[in-house]
C-alpha positions as CSV (number, residue, x, y, z in Angstrom):
1,M,1.1,-15.2,-33.7
2,S,1.3,-14.8,-37.4
3,Y,0.9,-18.0,-39.2
4,K,4.0,-19.4,-41.0
5,P,3.8,-22.1,-43.9
6,A,6.4,-24.9,-43.7
7,I,7.2,-24.1,-47.5
8,K,6.2,-21.4,-49.6
9,V,6.7,-21.5,-53.5
10,T,6.0,-18.2,-55.2
11,H,6.2,-17.8,-58.9
12,L,9.0,-20.1,-59.2
13,D,11.0,-20.9,-62.5
14,K,14.0,-22.8,-63.4
15,C,16.0,-22.6,-66.6
16,Y,19.1,-24.6,-67.7
17,Q,21.4,-23.4,-70.4
18,L,22.1,-26.7,-72.6
19,Y,25.6,-26.2,-74.6
20,A,26.1,-28.4,-77.6
21,Q,30.0,-28.9,-76.9
22,P,32.0,-27.5,-74.1
23,K,33.7,-24.7,-75.9
24,D,30.6,-23.0,-76.1
25,R,31.0,-22.3,-72.7
26,L,34.0,-20.4,-72.8
27,K,32.5,-18.4,-76.0
28,Q,29.6,-17.8,-73.8
29,F,31.7,-16.3,-71.1
30,L,34.0,-14.2,-73.4
31,W,31.2,-12.6,-75.6
32,R,29.3,-11.7,-72.1
33,G,25.9,-12.0,-73.4
34,K,26.3,-10.3,-76.6
35,R,25.5,-13.6,-78.4
36,Q,23.9,-16.8,-77.2
37,F,25.5,-20.1,-77.7
38,F,23.4,-22.0,-75.5
39,K,19.8,-23.5,-75.8
40,E,17.2,-22.8,-72.9
41,F,15.5,-25.5,-71.1
42,W,12.9,-24.6,-68.7
43,A,12.5,-27.1,-65.8
44,L,10.0,-25.5,-64.2
45,R,7.6,-22.5,-65.0
46,N,5.7,-20.5,-62.6
47,I,5.3,-22.9,-59.9
48,N,3.0,-21.8,-56.9
49,F,2.0,-23.6,-53.8
50,E,1.9,-23.5,-49.9
51,I,2.3,-26.5,-47.6
52,T,0.8,-26.3,-43.7
53,P,3.1,-27.9,-41.3
54,G,2.5,-31.3,-40.4
55,E,1.2,-31.9,-44.3
56,V,2.5,-34.9,-46.1
57,I,2.6,-33.9,-49.8
58,G,3.1,-36.3,-52.8
59,I,4.8,-35.1,-55.9
60,I,4.3,-37.1,-58.9
61,G,4.8,-37.0,-62.6
62,R,6.7,-38.5,-65.8
63,N,10.4,-38.7,-66.0
64,G,11.4,-35.0,-67.0
65,A,8.6,-33.2,-65.4
66,G,10.5,-31.5,-63.2
67,K,10.1,-33.4,-59.8
68,S,13.7,-33.5,-58.9
69,S,14.5,-29.9,-59.6
70,L,11.9,-28.4,-57.6
71,L,13.1,-30.5,-54.6
72,Q,16.5,-29.4,-55.1
73,L,15.3,-26.0,-55.4
74,I,13.0,-26.1,-52.2
75,C,16.3,-27.9,-50.2
76,G,18.5,-25.4,-51.5
77,T,21.0,-27.3,-53.8
78,L,19.9,-25.3,-56.7
79,T,19.2,-21.7,-57.1
80,P,16.0,-20.4,-59.0
81,S,16.1,-18.5,-62.2
82,R,13.1,-16.4,-61.0
83,G,10.8,-16.6,-58.1
84,E,11.3,-17.5,-54.4
85,V,11.1,-20.6,-52.1
86,T,10.7,-19.9,-48.3
87,V,11.4,-22.9,-46.0
88,N,10.6,-22.7,-42.2
89,G,12.2,-25.2,-40.3
90,R,15.3,-27.7,-40.4
91,I,15.0,-29.6,-43.6
92,A,16.6,-33.3,-44.1
93,A,16.9,-34.3,-47.9
94,L,16.8,-38.1,-49.2
95,L,17.8,-37.3,-52.7
96,E,20.9,-38.3,-53.8
97,L,22.0,-40.4,-50.7
98,G,25.5,-40.0,-49.9
99,A,26.1,-37.4,-52.7
100,G,28.1,-35.1,-49.9
101,F,30.3,-37.9,-48.6
102,N,33.8,-38.0,-49.0
103,P,34.9,-41.2,-50.2
104,E,38.3,-40.9,-48.4
105,F,36.6,-40.2,-44.9
106,S,35.9,-42.6,-42.4
107,G,31.9,-43.4,-41.9
108,R,32.5,-41.5,-38.6
109,E,34.0,-38.3,-40.3
110,N,31.1,-38.5,-42.9
111,I,28.6,-38.7,-40.2
112,F,29.8,-35.5,-38.2
113,M,30.5,-33.5,-41.7
114,S,27.1,-34.8,-43.5
115,A,25.2,-33.8,-40.1
116,S,27.0,-30.5,-39.6
117,I,25.7,-29.4,-43.1
118,M,22.4,-30.3,-42.0
119,G,22.5,-27.8,-39.2
120,L,23.4,-29.9,-36.0
121,S,26.1,-28.7,-33.8
122,D,28.8,-31.1,-32.4
123,A,27.1,-31.7,-29.2
124,D,23.8,-32.8,-31.1
125,I,25.7,-35.2,-33.3
126,I,27.5,-36.7,-30.3
127,E,24.4,-37.1,-28.7
128,R,22.7,-38.8,-32.0
129,F,25.8,-40.7,-33.1
130,D,25.1,-44.1,-31.5
131,D,21.4,-43.9,-32.9
132,I,23.1,-43.1,-36.4
133,I,25.1,-46.1,-36.1
134,E,22.5,-48.6,-35.0
135,F,19.8,-47.4,-37.8
136,S,22.5,-48.0,-40.4
137,G,23.7,-51.5,-39.0
138,I,27.4,-50.9,-40.2
139,S,29.1,-50.6,-36.8
140,D,31.9,-52.8,-37.7
141,F,33.0,-50.6,-40.4
142,I,32.1,-47.4,-39.2
143,D,36.2,-46.2,-39.1
144,Q,36.8,-47.4,-42.6
145,P,36.7,-45.0,-45.6
146,V,33.5,-44.9,-47.4
147,K,35.0,-45.8,-50.3
148,T,35.4,-49.5,-49.3
149,Y,31.6,-49.5,-48.5
150,S,29.4,-51.7,-50.7
151,S,26.6,-49.5,-52.5
152,G,24.0,-51.1,-49.8
153,M,26.4,-50.0,-46.8
154,Y,26.8,-46.7,-48.5
155,I,22.8,-46.0,-48.7
156,R,22.4,-47.4,-45.3
157,L,24.8,-44.8,-43.7
158,A,23.4,-41.7,-45.7
159,F,19.8,-42.4,-45.0
160,S,20.8,-42.9,-41.4
161,V,22.3,-39.7,-41.0
162,A,19.5,-37.8,-42.9
163,I,16.5,-39.5,-40.9
164,N,18.2,-38.9,-37.3
165,V,18.8,-35.2,-37.6
166,D,15.2,-34.8,-36.1
167,P,14.2,-32.6,-39.2
168,D,10.9,-30.4,-39.3
169,I,10.7,-30.9,-43.3
170,L,11.5,-34.5,-44.9
171,V,12.2,-34.4,-48.3
172,V,12.1,-38.0,-49.9
173,D,13.1,-38.4,-53.8
174,E,12.8,-42.4,-54.9
175,A,15.4,-42.9,-52.2
176,L,13.2,-45.9,-51.0
177,S,13.6,-47.9,-54.0
178,V,17.3,-49.0,-53.4
179,G,18.5,-51.1,-50.6
180,D,17.4,-54.5,-49.4
181,G,13.6,-55.5,-48.6
182,A,14.4,-55.2,-44.5
183,F,16.1,-51.9,-44.8
184,A,13.6,-50.4,-47.3
185,R,10.8,-51.9,-44.6
186,Q,12.9,-50.2,-41.5
187,S,13.1,-47.0,-43.4
188,F,9.4,-46.8,-44.3
189,D,8.7,-47.3,-40.5
190,R,11.0,-44.2,-39.8
191,I,9.1,-42.3,-42.2
192,M,5.7,-43.1,-40.9
193,D,7.0,-42.5,-37.4
194,L,7.8,-38.7,-38.7
195,K,4.4,-38.6,-40.0
196,N,2.7,-39.2,-37.0
197,S,4.7,-37.0,-35.0
198,G,3.5,-34.2,-37.0
199,K,6.5,-33.5,-39.3
200,T,6.3,-32.1,-42.8
201,I,7.0,-34.4,-45.6
202,L,7.3,-34.3,-49.1
203,F,7.2,-37.7,-50.9
204,C,8.2,-37.9,-54.5
205,S,7.8,-41.4,-55.9
206,H,6.8,-43.5,-59.1
207,S,4.8,-45.7,-56.8
208,L,1.2,-44.3,-56.7
209,Y,0.3,-47.0,-54.2
210,Q,2.9,-45.5,-51.9
211,V,1.6,-42.0,-52.2
212,E,-1.7,-42.6,-51.7
213,A,-0.8,-44.4,-48.5
214,I,1.4,-42.0,-47.2
215,C,0.2,-38.5,-48.3
216,N,-2.5,-36.4,-47.9
217,R,-2.1,-34.0,-50.7
218,A,-0.5,-34.5,-54.1
219,I,1.0,-32.2,-56.8
220,W,1.2,-33.5,-60.5
221,L,4.0,-32.0,-62.4
222,E,3.7,-32.0,-66.3
223,N,6.5,-30.6,-68.8
224,G,7.7,-28.4,-65.6
225,E,4.2,-26.8,-64.7
226,I,1.8,-27.9,-62.1
227,K,-1.1,-30.0,-63.8
228,M,-3.0,-30.7,-60.6
229,I,-2.9,-29.9,-56.9
230,G,-5.3,-31.1,-54.5
231,A,-6.6,-34.3,-52.6
232,V,-4.1,-37.3,-53.2
233,E,-6.7,-39.7,-54.5
234,N,-7.9,-37.3,-57.1
235,V,-4.6,-36.3,-58.2
236,T,-3.3,-39.9,-58.8
237,M,-6.7,-41.0,-60.5
238,S,-6.1,-37.9,-63.1
239,Y,-2.6,-39.0,-63.5
240,Q,-3.3,-42.4,-64.0
241,N,-6.0,-41.7,-66.5
242,S,-3.6,-39.2,-68.3
243,L,-0.8,-42.0,-68.5
244,L,-3.4,-44.9,-70.0
245,N,-4.4,-42.2,-72.6
246,Q,-0.9,-41.2,-73.5
247,N,0.5,-44.7,-73.8
248,K,-1.1,-47.7,-72.7
249,S,1.4,-50.3,-73.3
250,T,4.1,-48.9,-70.5
251,I,1.7,-48.0,-67.7
252,Q,2.5,-49.7,-64.3
253,L,0.6,-49.1,-61.4
254,T,2.7,-50.7,-58.7
255,T,5.9,-50.6,-57.0
256,P,9.0,-51.9,-58.5
257,H,10.1,-55.6,-57.4
258,L,12.2,-55.3,-54.3
259,P,15.6,-57.6,-54.3
260,E,16.4,-59.8,-51.3
261,N,12.4,-59.7,-49.9
262,I,12.3,-61.0,-46.3
263,A,8.6,-61.8,-47.3
264,K,7.6,-63.2,-50.7
265,I,4.6,-64.7,-52.7
266,V,5.2,-68.4,-53.2
267,S,2.1,-69.5,-55.4
268,V,-1.3,-68.3,-56.5
269,T,-3.8,-70.2,-57.9
270,V,-7.0,-69.0,-59.6
271,S,-9.8,-70.8,-60.3
272,N,-13.6,-70.9,-60.8
273,E,-15.8,-73.8,-59.7
274,E,-14.6,-76.2,-62.2
275,I,-11.0,-75.4,-63.3
276,S,-8.0,-73.9,-62.6
277,G,-4.9,-72.2,-64.5
278,K,-3.6,-68.8,-66.4
279,I,-7.1,-68.3,-68.1
280,I,-10.3,-68.9,-66.2
281,P,-13.7,-68.7,-68.0
282,I,-16.3,-66.8,-65.9
283,H,-20.0,-66.3,-66.3
284,S,-21.1,-62.8,-65.0
285,L,-23.3,-63.2,-62.1
286,K,-23.2,-67.0,-62.0
287,S,-19.5,-68.0,-61.8
288,D,-17.8,-67.8,-58.4
289,L,-14.1,-67.0,-58.4
290,L,-11.3,-68.4,-55.9
291,I,-7.9,-67.1,-55.3
292,Q,-5.6,-69.0,-53.5
293,V,-2.6,-67.0,-52.3
294,E,0.8,-69.2,-50.6
295,I,3.4,-67.0,-49.1
296,V,6.6,-67.3,-46.7
297,S,8.0,-64.9,-44.3
298,T,10.5,-64.2,-41.7
299,V,9.3,-65.6,-38.5
300,N,10.4,-62.8,-36.3
301,L,8.7,-60.3,-38.9
302,P,5.1,-59.1,-38.5
303,I,2.6,-60.9,-40.2
304,P,2.2,-59.3,-43.8
305,N,-0.9,-58.4,-45.6
306,I,-2.0,-59.6,-48.9
307,A,-4.1,-57.5,-51.2
308,I,-5.4,-58.9,-54.5
309,A,-6.6,-56.6,-57.6
310,I,-8.6,-57.3,-60.4
311,T,-8.0,-54.8,-63.6
312,T,-8.8,-54.3,-67.2
313,I,-6.5,-55.2,-69.9
314,D,-5.1,-51.9,-70.0
315,S,-4.3,-51.7,-66.4
316,R,-7.2,-49.6,-65.1
317,G,-8.4,-50.7,-61.5
318,V,-11.7,-52.7,-61.5
319,T,-11.5,-53.7,-57.5
320,M,-8.9,-54.5,-54.9
321,V,-9.5,-56.4,-51.5
322,G,-7.1,-56.8,-49.1
323,S,-6.5,-58.7,-45.5
324,Q,-5.8,-55.6,-43.7
325,F,-8.9,-53.9,-45.3
326,D,-11.4,-56.8,-43.9
327,N,-9.5,-57.1,-40.5
328,I,-8.3,-60.8,-41.4
329,S,-5.1,-61.8,-39.5
330,L,-3.4,-64.4,-41.6
331,D,-1.9,-67.7,-39.7
332,R,1.6,-68.6,-40.1
333,D,3.3,-71.8,-39.3
334,K,6.9,-72.5,-37.8
335,K,8.3,-72.4,-41.3
336,G,6.9,-68.9,-41.8
337,K,4.4,-70.0,-44.4
338,S,0.7,-68.6,-44.6
339,I,-2.0,-69.4,-46.9
340,A,-4.9,-66.8,-47.5
341,K,-8.1,-67.8,-49.7
342,V,-10.6,-65.3,-51.1
343,V,-13.9,-66.3,-52.9
344,F,-15.7,-63.9,-55.1
345,N,-19.5,-65.0,-55.2
346,K,-21.2,-65.0,-58.3
347,I,-18.4,-62.3,-59.6
348,P,-20.4,-59.2,-61.1
349,L,-17.9,-58.2,-64.2
350,A,-19.3,-57.5,-67.2
351,R,-18.2,-59.0,-70.7
352,G,-14.4,-58.7,-71.3
353,D,-10.9,-59.6,-70.3
354,Y,-9.4,-58.8,-67.2
355,W,-6.1,-59.6,-65.1
356,V,-5.7,-60.7,-61.5
357,D,-2.9,-59.1,-59.7
358,V,-1.5,-60.2,-55.8
359,Y,0.5,-57.5,-53.5
360,L,2.3,-59.0,-50.5
361,G,2.5,-55.8,-48.0
362,C,4.0,-55.1,-44.6
363,E,1.7,-55.0,-41.6
364,N,0.7,-51.7,-42.7
365,S,0.3,-52.6,-46.1
366,I,2.5,-49.7,-47.1
367,H,5.9,-51.1,-47.6
368,I,5.3,-54.1,-50.8
369,Y,7.4,-57.0,-50.3
370,D,6.7,-58.7,-53.2
371,T,4.0,-58.6,-56.2
372,A,2.7,-61.2,-58.8
373,L,1.0,-59.4,-61.6
374,Q,-1.1,-60.9,-64.2
375,V,-1.1,-64.2,-62.4
376,A,-4.4,-65.1,-64.3
377,K,-6.7,-63.7,-67.0
378,L,-10.5,-63.8,-66.5
379,T,-12.6,-64.2,-69.6
380,V,-15.9,-63.1,-68.9
381,S,-19.1,-63.9,-70.6
382,Q,-22.5,-62.6,-69.9
383,D,-26.2,-62.8,-70.3
384,G,-27.9,-59.8,-72.3
385,M,-26.1,-56.8,-74.0
386,E,-25.4,-54.3,-71.1
387,Q,-22.1,-52.5,-71.5
388,G,-19.6,-51.4,-68.9
389,V,-17.2,-53.0,-66.5
390,V,-19.3,-54.3,-63.8
391,K,-23.0,-54.9,-63.1
392,L,-23.8,-53.0,-60.0
393,P,-26.8,-54.3,-57.9
394,H,-29.8,-52.2,-58.3
395,H,-33.7,-52.5,-58.9
396,W,-36.4,-50.4,-60.5
397,L,-39.1,-48.4,-58.4
398,E,-42.6,-48.5,-59.3
399,N,-44.3,-45.0,-60.2
């Protein structure tokens, strides 16, 4: 049996025509190409890659790099200027959620219309209708026109339709940065179920943490071209370094803060052996660093995980420890409160200033409920003139 890739992109280009004013479109039509009244903008140039069935691929890059255009070309909502996109299997896209909904139709009618567009028969839709409604959580309003829905209800219904068509390929473009914390977590769980069942997933996000947690490989787009493609940890590291070199003041390596969290960080206390506060003096290889994090979470929610990161002042990661990584299960009282304490003994940071960041994640450390960034600054002094970020344990061998 011959091999068929899930997605194959060959010499793909996408060019947009930019008109200075509306009447120039008419001029262009009347002149029939004899004169040009537009400027060309090449969103994508010579894109080539192949994705095997079951792969989870991250798409990263700055705003305007061509990520959304690439995903729309793969989904068939845009046509290429040159090149070819081959897709083998049913595809479900979480791009602009609900973009195809008719606001005058009820939620029920939009389910049938949207699922039909995705390739389901009426019998298939009826079979999955109850699951779609249950996942969306808006059963009481399903026969109301969607124009009466809140933005959150609209998003829930659109996501529920897309995720329940049993796709072979799922395309996600920043769709999970919207909605409340409970629904975002529920959505991540469903995406992880699809991943574990062997579905092909394209995941586009500015959250490099989520890209690394979910994906096997990554594609870095820069100015409409593939800058790098390969193992996810290698690509994200190169991308982070590029951002730091271009604009150190705007780099953010964490997920956006989600509204209405169902778990949150209450307080963080950072101290050495003598004092606590926002600025903590540390003597390299001599001072102990103690970090205490208090959280609160809904009692029927799986107990969250805590991760603590130390970064340089320009946001380059130095180290991260986490309760999940170290197989630590937090205790939680009846009010939902948990306290975690971490000690870095004789911390080996070299001379300089460092930030302490805290992350609160779900039980799988994929969905981020809350963050506390730059909660304390470590000012590290040292004996000796060695340079670097950390002092690694070592010894000299005799000849």
